[in-house]
C-alpha positions as YAML, in Angstrom:
chain: A
units: angstrom
residues:
- id: 1
  name: MET
  ca: [86.26, 107.78, 107.30]
- id: 2
  name: GLU
  ca: [87.83, 111.38, 107.14]
- id: 3
  name: GLU
  ca: [87.98, 113.83, 110.00]
- id: 4
  name: GLU
  ca: [87.46, 117.19, 108.99]
- id: 5
  name: PHE
  ca: [87.17, 120.33, 111.51]
- id: 6
  name: GLY
  ca: [87.41, 117.95, 114.37]
- id: 7
  name: TYR
  ca: [83.84, 115.87, 113.02]
- id: 8
  name: GLN
  ca: [83.85, 112.31, 111.68]
- id: 9
  name: LYS
  ca: [82.55, 112.65, 108.05]
- id: 10
  name: ILE
  ca: [80.66, 109.72, 107.16]
- id: 11
  name: ASP
  ca: [81.54, 108.98, 103.41]
- id: 12
  name: LYS
  ca: [80.18, 105.15, 103.54]
- id: 13
  name: TYR
  ca: [76.55, 104.75, 104.19]
- id: 14
  name: ASN
  ca: [74.78, 101.59, 104.74]
- id: 15
  name: LYS
  ca: [72.73, 100.83, 101.60]
- id: 16
  name: THR
  ca: [69.95, 99.00, 102.96]
- id: 17
  name: VAL
  ca: [68.88, 101.87, 105.52]
- id: 18
  name: ILE
  ca: [69.39, 104.51, 103.33]
- id: 19
  name: ASP
  ca: [67.02, 102.61, 100.44]
- id: 20
  name: SER
  ca: [64.31, 102.16, 103.04]
- id: 21
  name: MET
  ca: [64.42, 105.62, 104.46]
- id: 22
  name: ALA
  ca: [64.46, 106.90, 100.89]
- id: 23
  name: ALA
  ca: [61.39, 104.86, 100.30]
- id: 24
  name: LYS
  ca: [59.51, 106.49, 103.20]
- id: 25
  name: TYR
  ca: [60.50, 109.90, 102.74]
- id: 26
  name: LYS
  ca: [59.41, 110.07, 99.26]
- id: 27
  name: ILE
  ca: [55.90, 108.57, 100.35]
- id: 28
  name: ILE
  ca: [56.19, 111.74, 102.93]
- id: 29
  name: LEU
  ca: [56.87, 114.20, 100.17]
- id: 30
  name: GLU
  ca: [53.64, 112.87, 98.77]
- id: 31
  name: GLU
  ca: [51.55, 113.40, 101.80]
- id: 32
  name: LEU
  ca: [52.65, 116.98, 101.94]
- id: 33
  name: GLY
  ca: [51.18, 117.24, 98.45]
- id: 34
  name: GLU
  ca: [54.81, 117.31, 96.31]
- id: 35
  name: ASN
  ca: [55.39, 115.56, 93.29]
- id: 36
  name: PRO
  ca: [58.68, 113.50, 94.63]
- id: 37
  name: ASN
  ca: [59.36, 112.77, 90.87]
- id: 38
  name: ARG
  ca: [59.89, 116.49, 89.64]
- id: 39
  name: GLU
  ca: [63.78, 117.45, 89.06]
- id: 40
  name: GLY
  ca: [64.32, 119.33, 92.15]
- id: 41
  name: LEU
  ca: [62.70, 116.50, 94.36]
- id: 42
  name: GLU
  ca: [64.03, 113.71, 92.36]
- id: 43
  name: LYS
  ca: [67.00, 113.03, 94.69]
- id: 44
  name: THR
  ca: [65.73, 114.45, 98.05]
- id: 45
  name: PRO
  ca: [64.41, 111.32, 99.46]
- id: 46
  name: GLU
  ca: [68.01, 109.82, 99.31]
- id: 47
  name: ARG
  ca: [69.69, 112.83, 100.54]
- id: 48
  name: VAL
  ca: [67.48, 113.22, 103.42]
- id: 49
  name: ALA
  ca: [68.00, 109.56, 104.47]
- id: 50
  name: LYS
  ca: [71.80, 110.30, 104.21]
- id: 51
  name: ALA
  ca: [71.61, 113.62, 106.14]
- id: 52
  name: MET
  ca: [69.68, 111.67, 108.70]
- id: 53
  name: GLN
  ca: [71.97, 108.65, 109.24]
- id: 54
  name: PHE
  ca: [75.08, 111.24, 109.38]
- id: 55
  name: LEU
  ca: [73.09, 113.49, 111.94]
- id: 56
  name: THR
  ca: [72.54, 110.53, 114.29]
- id: 57
  name: HIS
  ca: [75.81, 108.77, 113.62]
- id: 58
  name: GLY
  ca: [76.64, 109.21, 117.40]
- id: 59
  name: TYR
  ca: [74.62, 106.05, 117.96]
- id: 60
  name: ASP
  ca: [77.71, 103.91, 116.66]
- id: 61
  name: LEU
  ca: [80.18, 105.66, 118.73]
- id: 62
  name: SER
  ca: [81.38, 104.97, 122.01]
- id: 63
  name: PRO
  ca: [82.27, 107.99, 123.77]
- id: 64
  name: ALA
  ca: [84.13, 106.35, 127.00]
- id: 65
  name: ASP
  ca: [86.46, 104.71, 124.58]
- id: 66
  name: ILE
  ca: [87.00, 107.91, 122.44]
- id: 67
  name: LEU
  ca: [88.08, 108.97, 126.27]
- id: 68
  name: LYS
  ca: [89.88, 105.87, 127.14]
- id: 69
  name: SER
  ca: [91.96, 106.22, 123.75]
- id: 70
  name: ALA
  ca: [94.00, 109.20, 124.92]
- id: 71
  name: MET
  ca: [94.27, 108.96, 128.73]
- id: 72
  name: PHE
  ca: [97.64, 109.88, 130.19]
- id: 73
  name: LYS
  ca: [98.72, 109.85, 133.91]
- id: 74
  name: GLU
  ca: [99.49, 113.47, 134.74]
- id: 75
  name: ASP
  ca: [99.75, 115.07, 138.46]
- id: 76
  name: TYR
  ca: [98.19, 118.21, 137.31]
- id: 77
  name: LYS
  ca: [94.98, 118.93, 139.98]
- id: 78
  name: GLN
  ca: [93.79, 122.39, 138.35]
- id: 79
  name: MET
  ca: [91.10, 123.06, 136.33]
- id: 80
  name: VAL
  ca: [90.99, 122.35, 132.69]
- id: 81
  name: ILE
  ca: [88.59, 123.56, 130.21]
- id: 82
  name: VAL
  ca: [87.66, 123.43, 126.81]
- id: 83
  name: LYS
  ca: [85.02, 126.24, 126.08]
- id: 84
  name: ASP
  ca: [83.01, 127.11, 123.22]
- id: 85
  name: ILE
  ca: [82.77, 123.60, 121.70]
- id: 86
  name: GLU
  ca: [80.47, 123.99, 118.73]
- id: 87
  name: VAL
  ca: [76.99, 121.48, 119.27]
- id: 88
  name: TYR
  ca: [74.71, 120.50, 116.55]
- id: 89
  name: SER
  ca: [71.97, 118.17, 117.41]
- id: 90
  name: MET
  ca: [68.59, 117.36, 116.55]
- id: 91
  name: CYS
  ca: [65.41, 117.48, 119.09]
- id: 92
  name: GLU
  ca: [63.88, 114.06, 119.80]
- id: 93
  name: HIS
  ca: [60.32, 115.99, 120.24]
- id: 94
  name: HIS
  ca: [59.78, 117.41, 116.41]
- id: 95
  name: LEU
  ca: [63.37, 116.38, 114.73]
- id: 96
  name: LEU
  ca: [64.30, 119.95, 114.45]
- id: 97
  name: PRO
  ca: [67.83, 121.09, 115.07]
- id: 98
  name: PHE
  ca: [69.14, 122.81, 118.00]
- id: 99
  name: PHE
  ca: [72.65, 124.29, 118.28]
- id: 100
  name: GLY
  ca: [75.20, 126.21, 120.28]
- id: 101
  name: LYS
  ca: [77.78, 125.99, 122.47]
- id: 102
  name: ALA
  ca: [79.41, 123.33, 125.10]
- id: 103
  name: HIS
  ca: [81.72, 124.57, 128.00]
- id: 104
  name: VAL
  ca: [83.52, 121.54, 129.97]
- id: 105
  name: ALA
  ca: [85.78, 121.62, 132.23]
- id: 106
  name: TYR
  ca: [87.31, 119.00, 134.97]
- id: 107
  name: ILE
  ca: [89.75, 118.71, 137.63]
- id: 108
  name: PRO
  ca: [92.35, 115.98, 136.76]
- id: 109
  name: ASN
  ca: [93.01, 113.12, 139.68]
- id: 110
  name: GLY
  ca: [95.75, 111.04, 138.30]
- id: 111
  name: TYR
  ca: [95.06, 111.31, 134.69]
- id: 112
  name: ILE
  ca: [94.30, 114.01, 132.10]
- id: 113
  name: VAL
  ca: [92.51, 113.42, 128.44]
- id: 114
  name: GLY
  ca: [93.80, 114.61, 125.02]
- id: 115
  name: LEU
  ca: [92.42, 117.68, 124.64]
- id: 116
  name: SER
  ca: [90.45, 117.22, 121.24]
- id: 117
  name: LYS
  ca: [88.51, 114.36, 122.97]
- id: 118
  name: VAL
  ca: [86.60, 116.69, 124.87]
- id: 119
  name: PRO
  ca: [84.96, 117.92, 121.63]
- id: 120
  name: ARG
  ca: [84.75, 114.62, 120.29]
- id: 121
  name: ILE
  ca: [82.66, 113.01, 123.21]
- id: 122
  name: VAL
  ca: [80.54, 115.90, 122.84]
- id: 123
  name: ASP
  ca: [79.74, 115.36, 119.19]
- id: 124
  name: ALA
  ca: [79.21, 111.38, 119.84]
- id: 125
  name: PHE
  ca: [76.40, 112.39, 122.38]
- id: 126
  name: ALA
  ca: [74.99, 115.35, 120.17]
- id: 127
  name: ARG
  ca: [74.68, 113.47, 116.94]
- id: 128
  name: ARG
  ca: [71.97, 111.38, 118.24]
- id: 129
  name: LEU
  ca: [68.13, 112.50, 118.91]
- id: 130
  name: GLN
  ca: [68.32, 114.56, 122.13]
- id: 131
  name: VAL
  ca: [67.08, 116.86, 124.60]
- id: 132
  name: GLN
  ca: [69.45, 119.36, 125.84]
- id: 133
  name: GLU
  ca: [69.10, 118.50, 129.57]
- id: 134
  name: ARG
  ca: [70.21, 114.87, 128.79]
- id: 135
  name: LEU
  ca: [72.75, 115.91, 126.72]
- id: 136
  name: THR
  ca: [74.38, 118.14, 129.41]
- id: 137
  name: THR
  ca: [74.15, 115.08, 132.07]
- id: 138
  name: GLU
  ca: [75.39, 112.47, 129.59]
- id: 139
  name: ILE
  ca: [78.58, 114.45, 128.87]
- id: 140
  name: ARG
  ca: [78.95, 115.49, 132.39]
- id: 141
  name: ASP
  ca: [78.82, 111.59, 133.61]
- id: 142
  name: CYS
  ca: [80.95, 110.26, 130.93]
- id: 143
  name: ILE
  ca: [83.88, 112.00, 131.75]
- id: 144
  name: GLN
  ca: [83.27, 111.62, 135.40]
- id: 145
  name: GLU
  ca: [82.52, 107.62, 135.28]
- id: 146
  name: THR
  ca: [85.64, 107.24, 132.66]
- id: 147
  name: LEU
  ca: [88.52, 109.89, 133.97]
- id: 148
  name: ASN
  ca: [87.09, 109.88, 137.74]
- id: 149
  name: PRO
  ca: [88.06, 113.20, 137.73]
- id: 150
  name: LEU
  ca: [88.30, 115.21, 141.37]
- id: 151
  name: GLY
  ca: [85.12, 117.12, 139.25]
- id: 152
  name: VAL
  ca: [83.33, 117.57, 136.26]
- id: 153
  name: ALA
  ca: [81.35, 121.14, 134.80]
- id: 154
  name: VAL
  ca: [79.32, 121.33, 131.77]
- id: 155
  name: VAL
  ca: [77.50, 124.43, 130.70]
- id: 156
  name: MET
  ca: [75.46, 124.28, 127.35]
- id: 157
  name: GLU
  ca: [74.03, 127.29, 125.48]
- id: 158
  name: ALA
  ca: [71.62, 126.50, 122.74]
- id: 159
  name: GLN
  ca: [68.91, 127.90, 120.19]
- id: 160
  name: HIS
  ca: [66.27, 125.41, 119.43]
- id: 161
  name: LEU
  ca: [64.43, 125.60, 115.74]
- id: 162
  name: CYS
  ca: [61.44, 123.73, 117.09]
- id: 163
  name: MET
  ca: [61.39, 127.29, 119.36]
- id: 164
  name: GLN
  ca: [62.05, 129.44, 116.71]
- id: 165
  name: MET
  ca: [60.27, 127.97, 113.76]
- id: 166
  name: ARG
  ca: [57.31, 126.75, 114.88]
- id: 167
  name: GLY
  ca: [55.60, 126.89, 118.34]
- id: 168
  name: ILE
  ca: [56.21, 129.91, 120.40]
- id: 169
  name: GLN
  ca: [58.57, 131.28, 117.45]
- id: 170
  name: LYS
  ca: [60.77, 133.30, 119.53]
- id: 171
  name: GLN
  ca: [63.82, 133.95, 117.48]
- id: 172
  name: ASN
  ca: [66.20, 135.17, 120.03]
- id: 173
  name: SER
  ca: [65.45, 132.75, 122.67]
- id: 174
  name: VAL
  ca: [68.87, 130.75, 124.25]
- id: 175
  name: THR
  ca: [68.32, 127.80, 126.30]
- id: 176
  name: THR
  ca: [70.83, 127.19, 129.16]
- id: 177
  name: THR
  ca: [71.61, 123.92, 131.18]
- id: 178
  name: SER
  ca: [74.39, 123.00, 133.46]
- id: 179
  name: ALA
  ca: [75.51, 119.97, 135.49]
- id: 180
  name: PHE
  ca: [78.21, 119.32, 137.89]
- id: 181
  name: THR
  ca: [80.18, 116.89, 140.01]
- id: 182
  name: GLY
  ca: [82.37, 117.05, 142.84]
- id: 183
  name: GLU
  ca: [84.45, 119.86, 143.28]
- id: 184
  name: PHE
  ca: [82.16, 122.06, 141.24]
- id: 185
  name: LEU
  ca: [79.63, 121.48, 143.77]
- id: 186
  name: ASN
  ca: [81.66, 124.12, 145.74]
- id: 187
  name: GLU
  ca: [80.53, 127.42, 145.09]
- id: 188
  name: THR
  ca: [83.94, 128.92, 144.77]
- id: 189
  name: THR
  ca: [85.28, 126.15, 142.24]
- id: 190
  name: ARG
  ca: [81.88, 126.55, 140.33]
- id: 191
  name: SER
  ca: [82.15, 130.66, 140.45]
- id: 192
  name: GLU
  ca: [85.84, 130.64, 139.07]
- id: 193
  name: PHE
  ca: [84.64, 128.17, 136.03]
- id: 194
  name: ILE
  ca: [81.69, 130.53, 135.23]
- id: 195
  name: SER
  ca: [84.20, 133.42, 135.34]
- id: 196
  name: LEU
  ca: [86.77, 131.69, 133.19]
- id: 197
  name: ILE
  ca: [84.01, 130.44, 130.36]
- id: 198
  name: GLY
  ca: [82.65, 133.99, 130.18]
- id: 199
  name: SER
  ca: [86.15, 135.64, 129.90]
- id: 200
  name: LYS
  ca: [87.81, 136.74, 126.50]
- id: 201
  name: LEU
  ca: [91.15, 135.15, 127.26]
- id: 202
  name: HIS
  ca: [91.89, 134.29, 123.80]
...
């Protein structure tokens, strides 16, 4: 594997799985009324199979282990925020993408974590079949259970193609979810977090 822009790029695929999935996608193309043997579609079943394996490679990752790989003792008890983390995931109801940004904060309690690990665990959970609500709480719970901080906050904003391309077809709708633990259940702390993720400090 090689890393690019903070994400793991999968160059090796499980050929048995790819071949099996590709055969099924070929049947799907036929069921749609297409000719999977024409030039433009000839390699599409394999391409889609590889794309799906990449888009769901989070099943092979352990978010807790990602955090544990870069935990450091530190006597710092103020808020740590990593905001505007790009999120790309697949809705488990329609297998259509949803995408947006996650804002994650925690208040250390003896340990901090390497900053790059926060986007990595977001990605590890996002690269699975998901719903936004569960994705938000999984990120929160992983940080809380692994680091045992004084509190965790996660806010996610996403657009869902299952709403924009089909169904109600509302192109400008954005879904926001949030999940908090510990000190972030305190209104003052939570308000500070919300204010900081909405500000343009950079």
